C-alpha positions in Angstrom: 3.4 -20.0 -97.6 2.6 -18.3 -94.3 5.5 -16.9 -92.2 6.7 -18.8 -89.2 7.5 -15.5 -87.5 5.0 -14.1 -85.0 4.1 -11.0 -87.0 2.3 -8.0 -85.6 -0.7 -9.0 -87.6 -1.3 -12.7 -87.3 -3.9 -12.7 -90.1 -1.8 -11.1 -92.8 2.0 -11.2 -93.5 3.7 -7.9 -94.3 5.8 -7.4 -97.4 9.5 -8.0 -97.0 11.8 -5.0 -96.8 14.6 -6.0 -99.2 16.9 -3.1 -99.3 17.4 0.4 -97.8 19.3 3.4 -99.2 19.1 6.8 -97.7 15.5 7.9 -97.2 14.1 5.0 -99.2 13.1 1.4 -98.6 12.6 -1.2 -101.4 10.2 -4.0 -100.7 9.0 -7.4 -102.1 5.9 -5.7 -103.6 8.3 -4.0 -106.0 7.7 -0.6 -104.3 10.1 2.1 -103.5 8.9 3.8 -100.3 9.9 7.1 -98.6 10.6 6.1 -95.0 8.9 9.2 -93.7 8.9 8.1 -90.1 12.2 6.3 -89.9 10.2 3.2 -88.8 9.3 4.3 -85.3 11.4 7.5 -85.4 14.5 5.3 -85.4 16.4 5.6 -88.7 17.9 9.0 -88.0 20.6 8.7 -90.7 18.4 6.8 -93.1 19.5 3.4 -94.4 22.9 2.2 -95.5 25.0 5.2 -94.4 28.5 4.3 -95.7 30.4 5.6 -92.6 28.2 3.5 -90.2 28.5 0.4 -92.3 32.3 0.8 -92.5 32.5 1.2 -88.7 30.5 -2.0 -88.2 32.7 -4.0 -90.6 35.8 -2.7 -88.8 34.4 -3.7 -85.4 33.4 -7.1 -86.8 37.0 -7.8 -87.8 38.2 -7.0 -84.2 35.6 -8.1 -81.7 32.0 -9.1 -81.8 31.2 -10.0 -78.2 32.8 -9.9 -74.7 30.9 -10.3 -71.5 30.9 -7.2 -69.2 31.4 -9.3 -66.1 35.0 -9.5 -67.2 35.6 -6.9 -69.9 34.8 -3.5 -71.2 35.4 -2.7 -74.9 36.8 0.1 -76.9 33.7 1.0 -78.8 31.5 1.2 -75.7 34.1 3.3 -73.9 34.4 5.7 -76.9 30.6 6.0 -77.2 30.3 6.9 -73.6 33.1 9.5 -73.9 31.4 11.1 -76.9 27.8 11.1 -75.6 28.9 12.5 -72.3 31.5 14.9 -73.6 31.4 18.0 -71.3 28.9 16.2 -69.1 25.8 17.8 -70.6 23.4 18.9 -67.8 25.7 17.2 -65.3 25.1 13.8 -66.8 28.2 11.8 -66.2 27.6 8.1 -66.6 26.2 5.9 -69.4 24.7 2.4 -69.2 24.2 0.6 -72.5 21.6 -2.0 -73.2 19.6 -3.3 -76.3 16.4 -1.3 -76.4 14.4 1.6 -75.0 12.3 -0.8 -72.9 15.4 -2.3 -71.4 16.8 1.2 -70.8 13.6 2.3 -68.9 13.8 -0.9 -66.8 17.4 0.0 -66.0 16.4 3.6 -65.0 13.7 2.2 -62.7 16.2 -0.1 -61.0 19.0 2.5 -60.8 16.7 5.1 -59.3 15.3 2.7 -56.7 18.8 1.4 -55.7 20.0 5.0 -55.5 17.6 5.7 -52.6 18.2 2.4 -50.9 21.9 3.1 -50.9 21.2 6.6 -49.7 19.4 5.3 -46.7 15.8 6.0 -47.9 14.5 2.5 -48.7 10.9 3.7 -48.0 11.0 5.4 -51.5 9.2 2.9 -53.7 6.7 4.9 -55.8 6.8 6.6 -59.2 4.6 9.2 -60.7 4.3 9.3 -64.5 1.7 10.7 -66.9 -1.4 9.5 -68.6 -1.1 9.0 -72.3 2.6 8.4 -72.1 4.6 5.5 -73.3 7.8 4.1 -71.7 8.2 0.7 -73.2 6.7 -2.7 -73.5 8.4 -4.8 -70.8 6.3 -5.2 -67.7 8.0 -2.5 -65.6 8.2 0.0 -68.4 4.6 -0.8 -69.4 3.4 -0.2 -65.9 5.3 3.1 -65.9 3.6 4.3 -69.1 0.1 5.6 -69.5 -0.9 3.9 -72.7 -4.2 2.4 -71.7 -4.7 0.5 -74.9 -1.3 -1.4 -74.5 -1.7 -2.0 -70.8 -5.3 -3.2 -70.6 -4.9 -7.0 -70.9 -1.7 -7.0 -68.8 -3.0 -4.8 -66.0 -3.5 -7.7 -63.5 0.2 -8.5 -63.7 1.6 -5.0 -63.7 3.2 -3.3 -60.6 1.2 -1.0 -58.5 4.3 1.2 -57.8 3.2 3.7 -60.5 0.5 6.3 -60.4 -0.3 8.8 -63.2 -1.1 12.5 -63.5 -2.3 14.5 -66.5 0.1 15.3 -69.4 0.6 18.8 -70.6 -1.8 18.4 -73.5 -3.0 22.0 -74.0 -5.0 21.3 -77.2 -7.6 19.3 -75.3 -7.0 19.8 -71.6 -6.4 23.6 -71.1 -9.6 25.4 -70.1 -11.0 28.0 -72.5 -10.3 30.9 -70.2 -7.1 29.4 -68.8 -3.8 31.1 -69.6 -0.7 29.1 -70.3 0.7 30.0 -66.9 -2.5 29.1 -65.1 -2.6 25.7 -66.9 1.0 25.0 -66.0 0.3 26.0 -62.4 -2.7 23.6 -62.3 -0.6 20.7 -63.6 2.1 21.5 -61.0 -0.6 21.5 -58.3 -1.8 18.1 -59.5 1.7 16.7 -59.2 2.1 18.2 -55.8 -1.2 16.7 -54.7 -0.1 13.3 -56.0 3.1 13.5 -53.9 1.0 14.3 -50.9 -1.4 11.5 -51.6 1.4 8.9 -51.8 3.5 10.4 -49.1 6.3 12.7 -50.3 9.0 10.5 -48.7 7.8 7.4 -50.6 8.2 8.8 -54.2 11.4 7.9 -56.1 10.7 10.2 -59.1 8.6 11.7 -61.8 8.8 10.2 -65.3 8.0 12.1 -68.4 8.7 12.5 -72.1 9.9 16.0 -73.0 8.1 15.7 -76.3 5.5 12.9 -76.0 6.0 10.3 -78.7 3.7 7.8 -80.3 1.0 7.6 -77.7 0.0 11.3 -77.8 1.6 12.3 -81.0 4.5 14.8 -80.7 2.9 16.9 -78.0 5.3 19.6 -76.7 5.0 21.1 -73.2 4.1 24.7 -72.7 6.9 27.1 -71.6 7.6 26.7 -67.9 6.0 23.3 -67.5 9.2 21.2 -66.9 10.7 23.8 -64.6 7.5 23.6 -62.5 7.6 19.8 -62.5 11.3 19.9 -61.5 10.5 22.3 -58.7 8.0 19.9 -57.2 10.5 17.0 -57.4 13.2 19.1 -55.8 10.9 20.1 -53.0 10.5 16.5 -52.0 13.9 15.2 -52.9 12.7 13.0 -55.8 14.4 12.4 -59.1 13.4 13.8 -62.5 13.6 10.9 -65.0 13.2 12.0 -68.7 12.3 9.5 -71.3 13.9 10.6 -74.6 13.8 7.3 -76.3 11.8 8.7 -79.2 12.4 12.5 -79.0 16.1 12.6 -78.0 19.5 12.3 -79.6 18.9 15.1 -82.1 15.3 14.3 -83.1 13.9 17.7 -81.9 16.8 19.8 -83.1 19.0 19.7 -80.1 21.0 16.6 -79.0 18.8 16.3 -75.9 15.2 17.4 -76.0 15.5 18.7 -72.4 17.9 21.4 -73.6 14.8 23.3 -74.9 12.9 22.9 -71.6 15.0 24.8 -69.1 15.7 21.7 -67.0 18.2 18.9 -66.7 17.2 15.4 -65.6 18.8 13.2 -63.0 18.4 10.2 -65.3 17.7 10.3 -69.1 16.6 7.3 -71.1 17.7 7.1 -74.8 17.5 4.6 -77.6 16.2 5.1 -81.1 18.4 8.0 -82.3 21.4 6.7 -80.4 22.1 4.0 -82.9 19.7 4.9 -85.8 18.6 1.3 -86.1 21.9 0.0 -87.3 22.1 -2.2 -84.3 19.7 -2.7 -81.3 20.9 -0.3 -78.6 19.5 1.9 -75.8 20.8 3.4 -72.7 20.5 5.6 -69.7 22.5 8.7 -68.8 22.8 9.5 -65.1 24.3 12.3 -63.0 26.7 12.1 -60.1 23.9 12.6 -57.5 22.5 9.3 -58.6 25.7 7.4 -59.0 27.6 8.6 -56.0 25.2 6.8 -53.6 26.0 3.5 -55.4 29.8 4.1 -55.6 29.9 5.1 -51.9 27.6 2.2 -50.9 27.6 -1.3 -52.4 29.8 -0.3 -55.3 27.7 -1.9 -58.0 24.4 -1.6 -59.8 22.3 -4.6 -59.0 21.3 -5.1 -62.7 22.8 -6.4 -65.9 22.1 -7.9 -69.3 24.0 -10.4 -71.4 24.3 -8.0 -74.3 24.8 -4.7 -72.4 27.5 -2.5 -73.9 27.7 -4.9 -76.9 30.8 -4.1 -79.0 29.0 -4.2 -82.4 26.0 -2.2 -81.2 28.3 0.4 -79.5 30.5 0.7 -82.7 27.4 1.3 -84.8 26.0 3.9 -82.4 29.5 5.6 -82.1 29.6 6.0 -85.9 26.0 7.4 -85.9 26.9 9.9 -83.3 30.1 11.0 -85.0 28.2 11.5 -88.3 25.6 13.7 -86.5 28.2 15.9 -85.0 30.8 16.0 -87.8 28.2 16.6 -90.6 26.4 19.1 -88.4 23.1 17.3 -88.9 21.4 19.1 -86.0 21.5 22.2 -88.2 19.7 20.3 -90.9 17.2 18.9 -88.4 16.3 22.5 -87.4 16.1 23.8 -91.0 14.2 20.8 -92.4 12.0 20.7 -89.3 10.9 24.3 -89.9 10.2 23.4 -93.6 8.3 20.3 -92.5 6.1 22.3 -90.1 5.4 25.0 -92.8 4.5 22.5 -95.5 2.2 20.5 -93.1 0.5 23.8 -92.2 0.2 24.8 -95.8 -1.3 21.5 -96.8 -3.4 20.5 -93.8 -3.6 23.5 -91.5 -7.1 24.5 -92.7 -8.3 21.0 -93.3 -11.7 20.5 -91.6 -10.6 17.2 -90.1 -7.2 18.2 -88.8 -7.5 19.4 -85.3 -3.8 20.2 -84.6 -0.4 20.0 -86.2 2.3 19.8 -83.6 5.9 18.8 -83.0 9.5 20.0 -83.0 12.5 19.5 -85.2 11.9 16.5 -87.4 9.2 15.1 -85.2 5.7 16.1 -86.2 2.2 14.7 -86.0 -1.4 15.6 -87.1 -4.3 14.9 -84.9 -7.5 14.1 -86.7 -11.0 15.1 -85.7 -14.5 14.6 -87.0 -15.4 18.2 -86.1 -12.8 21.0 -85.6 -15.1 23.2 -83.5 -15.9 20.6 -80.9 -12.7 18.6 -81.3 -14.9 15.4 -81.5 -12.9 12.4 -82.5 -13.8 9.9 -85.3 -15.5 6.7 -84.3 -12.6 4.3 -83.3 -14.2 1.6 -85.4 -13.3 3.5 -88.5 -9.6 3.0 -87.8 -8.8 6.3 -89.6 -5.2 6.3 -88.6 -4.6 2.9 -90.2 -6.5 4.0 -93.3 -4.1 6.9 -93.7 -1.2 4.5 -93.2 -2.5 2.2 -96.0 -3.2 5.1 -98.4 0.2 6.6 -97.7 1.9 3.2 -98.5 -0.1 3.1 -101.8 1.4 6.5 -102.6 5.0 5.4 -101.7 5.2 6.8 -98.1 5.7 5.0 -94.8 4.3 6.9 -91.8 3.5 6.1 -88.1 -0.2 5.9 -87.3 -1.7 5.6 -83.8 -5.2 5.2 -82.3 -6.3 6.2 -78.8 -4.8 9.6 -78.7 -7.3 11.0 -76.2 -7.8 8.1 -73.7 -6.4 4.9 -75.2 -9.5 4.3 -77.2 -10.7 7.5 -78.9 -8.6 9.7 -81.2 -6.4 9.3 -84.2 -3.0 10.8 -85.1 -0.2 10.1 -87.6 3.4 10.8 -87.0 6.2 11.8 -89.4 9.8 11.6 -88.4 12.1 11.9 -91.5 15.8 11.2 -91.1 18.3 13.9 -90.2 19.8 13.7 -93.7 16.4 14.7 -95.4 16.6 17.3 -98.1 14.1 20.0 -99.0 12.9 17.8 -101.9 12.5 14.9 -99.5 10.3 17.0 -97.2 8.2 18.3 -100.1 7.6 14.8 -101.4 6.8 13.5 -98.0 4.2 16.1 -97.3 2.6 15.9 -100.7 2.1 12.1 -100.4 0.9 12.4 -96.8 -1.6 15.1 -97.7 -3.0 13.0 -100.6 -3.2 10.0 -98.3 -5.2 12.0 -95.7 -7.6 13.1 -98.4 -8.0 9.6 -99.8 -8.5 8.0 -96.4 -11.2 10.5 -95.4 -13.1 10.3 -98.7 -16.4 8.6 -98.1 -16.1 8.2 -94.3 -19.3 8.9 -92.4 -18.9 12.3 -90.6 -21.0 13.6 -87.8 
């Protein structure tokens, strides 16, 4: 019997995930699968963590819902206190919603309202980057640079967003261009876009510190984000960092921006905040942003029925406590170094692996038909999906993506094991992944 759910593939129903424990998923095909990407880099504590489940049960016995027009709740207040303990980078306020897309929408609204309240209503434009991803709701989709996801919706997307190049040194840095020269060129491009739009019309610059699924774990070169911040500061614009995928410990520090030498005005978070135990996302904002609202209208003109949901906040609070109390960021750093080394050992010299890149427990391999020219495979071959299927056949779930280069060409596959991963888990993940890559490539036509 066909499913009545609208599945991602309308022609074929997926197996049922029946049970999860630790790094493993058990499904209706009778398979036990290593969840090597935590779904979409979500399950940071794996599945069924006892402390999180206990916190959810305790919250269920006390309060499952209260509308924020009348009440706050203990779990949401405690989560805000923990996440913002010490006001990291000057971030002082937390807004909680139900997804990364919702969080990006909230960031867009908050940043726009900030300038309206500050007496600069002419600021109505945003600059983001090509080959980025900021969510699937219409505002977030317009902000992003994922051409493949945007194509059919382009006629109904806002024109408030323009896009500059990402910091994608593997493909975009010139052969004789130094790191510093490349960063300077990207900063000049951002400056030119401010000038084209009119500097006093720009609300902010939006970027992922480590680019997630669309580009495949691309890290910025040293000095890139300080250069981008300097352009924003020159024109009074905000820096909005999207850490939905790369934040909350995924790259080895609680916030990915800690490794970039900058702090944002608004930070968007989601996946690692609650680890998939409940739907939750949020934005962190500094006093510069919030003071204009407090001194002006006194309210953010935005809201959701399920914002600061007691159950979601309780689950996320437990996840964040586990990360801190069990010192899991140390494990992310150690296992991330092992994951990098094993990927390089297994695939670093592979003739169809162009680059292995990432940080912490957030890594991807980009695949090429020819290493010397960096020519991609024919998109019709759907190499990334072939690797996904071969990995599943070997007991591994990974995260594949097409369109790495321009939304149509290019393949990469992402791995994002949970923060609780052991050395044995990493070894097994890379072994199965490497075998899947070899199997998927076997017999493909190669130019």
